[in-house]
C-alpha positions as CSV (number, residue, x, y, z in Angstrom):
1,M,-16.1,10.7,1.6
2,S,-16.8,14.4,1.5
3,S,-15.5,16.6,-1.3
4,L,-13.4,19.7,-0.9
5,P,-11.7,21.3,-3.9
6,L,-9.1,23.2,-2.0
7,T,-8.4,23.8,1.7
8,P,-6.8,27.0,3.1
9,P,-3.5,26.5,4.9
10,L,-4.1,24.4,8.0
11,E,-1.9,23.8,11.1
12,R,-2.4,21.1,13.6
13,S,-0.6,19.5,16.5
14,V,-1.1,15.8,17.3
15,A,0.0,14.5,20.7
16,L,1.1,10.9,20.5
17,E,2.6,8.5,23.0
18,S,5.8,8.6,21.0
19,G,6.0,12.4,20.7
20,L,4.4,15.5,19.3
21,L,3.6,15.6,15.5
22,R,3.1,19.1,14.1
23,L,1.4,19.3,10.7
24,T,0.9,22.0,8.0
25,V,-1.5,21.4,5.1
26,S,-0.8,23.7,2.2
27,R,-3.1,22.1,-0.4
28,S,-5.7,19.3,-0.3
29,D,-8.3,17.8,-2.5
30,L,-10.1,16.3,0.5
31,P,-10.2,17.2,4.2
32,L,-7.3,16.0,6.3
33,D,-9.6,14.1,8.6
34,D,-11.1,12.2,5.6
35,L,-7.6,11.1,4.5
36,C,-5.7,10.0,7.6
37,G,-5.4,9.7,11.3
38,F,-2.2,9.3,13.4
39,A,-0.6,6.7,15.6
40,S,2.7,5.8,17.3
41,R,5.0,3.3,15.6
42,R,6.9,0.7,17.6
43,N,10.0,1.7,15.7
44,R,12.8,3.8,17.0
45,K,13.8,5.0,13.6
46,R,10.4,6.8,13.2
47,G,8.0,7.1,16.1
48,F,4.9,8.2,14.2
49,L,2.6,6.8,11.6
50,F,0.2,8.5,9.2
51,V,-2.8,6.0,9.3
52,S,-4.6,6.3,6.0
53,K,-8.4,6.2,6.2
54,V,-8.7,5.5,2.4
55,L,-6.1,2.9,1.8
56,G,-7.7,-0.2,3.3
57,R,-4.8,-1.4,5.5
58,H,-4.9,-0.3,9.1
59,I,-8.5,0.9,9.0
60,P,-11.5,-0.7,7.2
61,V,-12.5,1.2,4.1
62,R,-15.4,0.9,1.7
63,P,-14.2,-0.3,-1.7
64,G,-16.0,2.5,-3.4
65,V,-14.0,5.0,-1.4
66,M,-10.8,3.2,-2.3
67,S,-11.8,3.3,-6.0
68,Q,-12.5,7.0,-5.8
69,V,-9.0,7.6,-4.4
70,H,-7.4,5.4,-7.2
71,A,-9.3,7.4,-9.8
72,A,-8.5,10.8,-8.3
73,L,-4.8,10.1,-8.3
74,A,-4.9,8.6,-11.8
75,R,-6.5,11.8,-13.1
76,Q,-3.6,13.8,-11.9
77,I,-1.0,11.7,-13.8
78,P,-0.3,13.2,-17.2
79,A,-2.3,11.2,-19.8
80,D,0.3,11.8,-22.5
81,L,3.3,10.2,-20.7
82,P,5.6,8.6,-23.2
83,G,5.1,4.9,-23.2
84,P,5.4,2.2,-22.3
85,V,4.5,3.3,-18.7
86,L,5.6,1.2,-15.7
87,F,3.6,1.6,-12.5
88,V,5.4,0.4,-9.4
89,G,3.5,-0.1,-6.1
90,L,5.6,-0.1,-2.9
91,A,5.0,-3.1,-0.6
92,E,3.3,-3.7,1.5
93,T,1.2,-0.6,2.0
94,A,0.8,0.5,-1.6
95,V,0.3,-2.8,-3.5
96,A,-3.4,-2.4,-3.9
97,L,-3.1,1.4,-4.3
98,G,-0.6,1.1,-7.1
99,H,-2.5,-1.5,-8.9
100,G,-5.7,0.5,-8.6
101,V,-4.1,3.7,-9.8
102,R,-2.6,1.8,-12.8
103,D,-6.0,0.3,-13.7
104,Q,-7.8,3.6,-13.4
105,F,-5.1,5.3,-15.5
106,A,-5.5,2.7,-18.2
107,G,-9.2,3.0,-18.1
108,Q,-9.3,6.8,-18.2
109,T,-6.8,7.1,-21.0
110,G,-7.6,4.0,-23.0
111,R,-3.9,3.2,-23.1
112,A,-2.8,-0.4,-23.6
113,D,0.9,0.3,-23.0
114,T,1.0,0.2,-19.2
115,L,2.5,-2.5,-16.9
116,F,2.2,-3.0,-13.2
117,L,4.8,-4.4,-10.8
118,H,4.9,-4.2,-7.0
119,T,7.9,-4.6,-4.8
120,S,8.1,-7.4,-2.3
121,R,9.7,-8.3,1.0
122,Y,9.6,-12.0,0.1
123,R,12.4,-13.9,-1.6
124,L,11.5,-15.9,-4.7
125,N,13.6,-18.2,-6.9
126,R,13.2,-15.6,-9.7
127,P,15.5,-13.2,-11.5
128,V,15.8,-10.0,-9.5
129,L,15.5,-6.7,-11.3
130,V,16.7,-4.5,-8.4
131,E,16.9,-4.4,-4.6
132,F,16.8,-1.1,-2.6
133,L,16.1,0.2,0.9
134,E,13.2,2.0,2.6
135,E,15.5,3.4,5.2
136,H,13.0,4.4,7.9
137,S,11.0,1.3,7.6
138,H,10.6,-1.5,10.2
139,A,11.4,-3.9,7.2
140,P,13.7,-1.8,5.0
141,S,14.6,-4.2,2.2
142,H,12.6,-4.2,-1.0
143,I,12.9,-6.5,-4.0
144,L,11.6,-5.9,-7.5
145,Y,11.5,-8.9,-9.7
146,Q,11.9,-9.3,-13.5
147,P,8.5,-9.8,-15.2
148,S,7.7,-13.4,-15.9
149,S,6.8,-13.2,-19.6
150,P,8.9,-12.1,-22.6
151,E,6.3,-9.5,-23.6
152,L,6.3,-7.8,-20.2
153,R,10.1,-8.0,-20.0
154,H,10.3,-6.2,-23.3
155,A,7.8,-3.5,-22.1
156,L,9.9,-3.0,-19.0
157,E,13.2,-2.8,-20.9
158,T,11.7,-0.2,-23.2
159,T,9.9,1.8,-20.5
160,R,9.9,5.5,-21.1
161,S,7.8,6.6,-18.1
162,L,8.0,5.4,-14.5
163,V,5.1,6.0,-12.0
164,L,6.0,5.2,-8.4
165,V,3.0,4.8,-6.1
166,D,3.0,4.9,-2.3
167,D,0.5,5.9,0.3
168,E,2.5,8.8,1.6
169,A,5.8,10.6,1.2
170,S,7.6,12.1,4.1
171,T,11.2,12.5,2.9
172,G,11.3,11.1,-0.6
173,K,14.4,8.9,0.1
174,T,12.6,5.7,-0.9
175,F,11.6,7.1,-4.3
176,I,15.1,8.3,-4.8
177,N,16.6,5.0,-3.9
178,L,14.3,3.1,-6.1
179,T,14.7,5.4,-9.1
180,R,18.5,5.3,-8.8
181,A,18.4,1.5,-8.7
182,L,16.1,1.2,-11.7
183,T,17.7,3.8,-14.0
184,P,20.5,1.6,-15.2
185,T,18.0,-1.0,-16.3
186,M,15.8,1.4,-18.3
187,R,17.9,3.0,-21.0
188,R,15.0,4.8,-22.6
189,L,13.5,6.3,-19.4
190,E,12.3,9.9,-20.0
191,R,9.9,10.7,-17.2
192,V,9.4,9.8,-13.5
193,V,6.1,10.6,-11.6
194,T,5.5,10.0,-7.9
195,A,1.9,9.5,-6.9
196,V,0.9,9.4,-3.2
197,I,-2.2,10.1,-1.2
198,T,-0.5,12.4,1.2
199,D,2.8,14.2,0.4
200,W,4.4,15.5,3.6
201,R,7.7,16.5,2.0
202,A,8.8,20.1,2.6
203,P,9.2,22.1,-0.6
204,H,13.0,21.8,-0.5
205,L,12.7,18.0,-0.3
206,R,10.4,17.9,-3.3
207,A,12.8,20.1,-5.2
208,A,15.7,17.9,-4.1
209,F,13.9,14.9,-5.5
210,R,13.4,16.6,-8.8
211,D,17.0,17.7,-8.9
212,S,18.3,14.2,-8.1
213,M,16.5,12.6,-10.9
214,P,18.4,11.8,-14.2
215,V,15.2,12.6,-16.2
216,A,12.3,14.9,-15.9
217,A,10.4,14.3,-12.6
218,S,7.1,15.5,-11.1
219,S,4.8,14.5,-8.2
220,V,1.1,14.2,-7.7
221,A,-0.9,13.9,-4.4
222,L,-4.3,14.4,-2.9
223,L,-2.7,16.4,-0.1
224,Q,0.5,18.4,0.2
225,G,1.9,19.7,3.5
226,G,4.7,19.4,5.9
227,Y,5.5,18.0,9.3
228,Q,7.8,18.2,12.3
229,F,8.1,15.5,14.9
230,E,9.4,15.9,18.5
231,P,10.0,12.4,19.9
232,A,9.2,11.7,23.5
233,A,11.3,9.5,25.8
234,F,9.7,6.1,26.5
235,G,11.0,2.8,27.7
236,D,12.1,-0.4,25.9
237,A,9.3,-2.6,27.4
238,D,7.1,-2.3,24.3
239,E,9.8,-2.9,21.7
240,A,8.3,-4.7,18.7
241,P,9.3,-8.2,17.6
242,A,11.6,-8.4,14.5
243,A,9.8,-7.5,11.2
244,I,12.4,-9.1,9.0
245,G,11.8,-12.8,8.2
246,T,13.9,-15.8,7.3
247,N,14.5,-14.7,3.8
248,A,13.8,-18.2,2.6
249,P,12.2,-18.6,-0.9
250,V,8.4,-18.8,-0.7
251,D,7.6,-19.8,-4.3
252,A,6.1,-23.1,-3.3
253,L,3.7,-21.3,-1.0
254,L,2.2,-18.8,-3.5
255,A,-0.9,-19.5,-5.5
256,G,0.1,-17.4,-8.5
257,N,1.3,-14.0,-9.8
258,Y,-0.7,-11.1,-8.6
259,G,1.8,-8.4,-9.4
260,R,5.3,-9.5,-8.2
261,L,6.1,-10.8,-11.6
262,G,4.4,-8.1,-13.7
263,V,0.8,-8.0,-14.8
264,T,-1.4,-6.0,-17.1
265,T,-4.6,-7.4,-15.6
266,C,-5.0,-8.9,-12.2
267,P,-6.4,-12.4,-11.6
268,V,-9.8,-12.2,-9.9
269,L,-10.8,-14.2,-6.9
270,P,-14.0,-16.3,-7.3
271,V,-16.9,-15.0,-5.3
272,P,-17.6,-17.5,-2.6
273,D,-21.1,-19.0,-2.3
274,L,-22.3,-17.0,0.7
275,G,-26.0,-17.0,-0.2
276,P,-27.8,-13.7,-0.3
277,V,-25.5,-10.9,1.0
278,A,-27.7,-7.8,0.4
279,G,-27.6,-5.6,3.4
280,Q,-24.9,-7.6,5.2
281,R,-21.8,-6.0,6.6
282,I,-18.9,-8.0,5.2
283,L,-15.2,-7.4,5.9
284,I,-12.9,-8.6,3.2
285,L,-9.3,-9.0,4.5
286,G,-6.2,-9.3,2.4
287,S,-3.0,-10.7,3.9
288,S,0.3,-9.0,3.7
289,E,1.0,-8.2,0.0
290,F,-2.1,-10.1,-1.3
291,V,-4.5,-7.2,-1.3
292,Y,-5.7,-6.2,-4.8
293,P,-7.7,-9.4,-5.5
294,P,-9.5,-9.1,-2.1
295,F,-10.3,-5.5,-3.1
296,L,-11.8,-6.7,-6.4
297,L,-13.8,-9.3,-4.4
298,A,-15.1,-6.5,-2.1
299,E,-16.2,-4.6,-5.2
300,A,-18.1,-7.6,-6.5
301,L,-19.9,-8.2,-3.1
302,E,-20.7,-4.5,-3.0
303,R,-22.4,-4.8,-6.4
304,Q,-24.5,-7.7,-4.9
305,G,-25.8,-5.3,-2.3
306,A,-23.4,-6.0,0.6
307,T,-22.0,-3.3,2.8
308,A,-18.4,-4.3,2.1
309,F,-15.2,-3.1,3.8
310,C,-11.6,-3.7,2.8
311,Q,-8.6,-4.1,5.1
312,A,-5.4,-6.2,5.4
313,T,-3.0,-7.7,7.8
314,T,0.5,-6.2,8.1
315,R,3.9,-6.7,9.5
316,S,4.0,-3.1,10.7
317,P,4.1,-2.9,14.5
318,V,2.0,0.0,15.9
319,R,1.1,1.0,19.4
320,L,-2.4,1.2,20.6
321,G,-3.8,4.7,20.8
322,G,-4.7,7.5,18.3
323,A,-6.1,5.9,15.1
324,I,-5.4,2.3,16.4
325,S,-8.2,1.2,18.7
326,C,-7.4,-2.5,18.9
327,A,-4.9,-5.0,17.6
328,L,-4.5,-8.7,17.0
329,E,-1.0,-10.4,16.9
330,F,-0.4,-13.7,15.2
331,E,2.1,-15.6,13.2
332,D,2.5,-14.8,9.5
333,N,1.2,-17.2,6.8
334,Y,4.4,-17.2,4.6
335,A,6.5,-19.3,7.0
336,D,8.6,-16.2,7.5
337,G,8.8,-16.5,11.2
338,I,7.6,-13.1,12.1
339,T,4.7,-11.6,14.0
340,N,1.9,-10.0,11.9
341,Y,-0.8,-7.7,13.0
342,L,-4.4,-6.7,12.2
343,Y,-5.7,-3.4,13.5
344,N,-9.2,-1.9,14.2
345,A,-11.0,-5.2,13.2
346,R,-13.6,-6.7,15.6
347,Q,-15.7,-9.8,14.7
348,Q,-18.8,-8.3,16.3
349,D,-18.8,-5.3,13.9
350,Y,-19.6,-7.6,10.9
351,D,-22.0,-10.2,9.7
352,R,-19.2,-12.0,7.9
353,I,-15.4,-11.8,7.7
354,L,-13.6,-13.2,4.6
355,L,-9.9,-13.8,5.1
356,C,-8.2,-14.0,1.7
357,T,-4.9,-15.7,1.2
358,E,-2.5,-16.6,-1.6
359,T,-0.7,-19.2,0.6
360,P,-2.2,-22.5,1.7
361,A,-4.9,-22.0,4.2
362,T,-3.1,-24.4,6.6
363,L,-0.5,-21.7,7.1
364,L,-3.0,-19.2,8.5
365,D,-2.6,-18.9,12.3
366,P,-5.6,-20.6,13.8
367,R,-5.7,-17.8,16.5
368,L,-6.5,-15.2,13.8
369,V,-9.1,-17.4,12.1
370,K,-10.8,-18.1,15.4
371,A,-10.7,-14.5,16.7
372,L,-12.4,-13.3,13.5
373,G,-14.7,-16.3,12.9
374,A,-13.4,-15.9,9.4
375,H,-14.4,-17.7,6.2
376,I,-11.2,-18.4,4.2
377,V,-11.0,-17.5,0.5
378,Q,-8.1,-19.1,-1.3
379,G,-6.3,-17.3,-4.1
């Protein structure tokens, strides 16, 4: 990933099947083309998608690049935020990003008063902290659960700073919805910080976010800019399947707590016995919201000399074209009854593919395992 301290104002038009996306970049720590590509959503509420090249979701990314992004965002967050500090990663896209930013922030500052939670689209038989909407999303409902331990519940109740992490911001409505939902539960809250890779909110939207907050608010990003989208007319033949599942509790399917119930350190996956991996190209796949432990596994394999890449399955329906060169469709592994997807992953590009799951391996769609020739790693 190349380094660029500051870009001059940049304007670009991107022609997509779903319409014309016009971009303006006003400030960027890295070149636009290093940070994201573009594609068409199968979603009538929003026809375009910023496809991150550094997130490890739709495009395979080296774990070292992901770690650099986590560290760069963490450095922009004020080190002297009043504590405790709660980091919230928004599912499903920013689960690993949020956890990585929190870990980097704790490491850079030496602070021991940080807590990480991520939102979820899955129902658990656990006390709910808040529910809120991501209005433009294919799956708009988010749930944030109460931490599982008394110590973490106390940290949450006494939180004075809230850091909300997502991959990108385009309107800021999701941040506003979440903060408004959380504020009544955090009587001592003093600061809110949003942290994103790319911030496409126009200046008046960033100002509106700050003005809507009940406490002092600020934003950090690796890129700031703006966008306009002119939708094109297209038929209904390619409408996506439903992205909202059965809403049945999935507690019995989950191996453990990797962030839904609050963590200060993340459980680490055991490194499978693969024999010598030096020089091998290995793709480490997370599944849905189970993405940070696979990232840590990729880092471990990279230290052993492998050329490792991270990626994850998703419930996000995207059209082929632009930054999406190929797609696999398969049933989800949470008994949720919805179609899941994997983009830009081909078995022939790797020596090994490791498919990581927090649910029983028997719930993985055999079509996905066969298409990838994957070795399954159980959380």
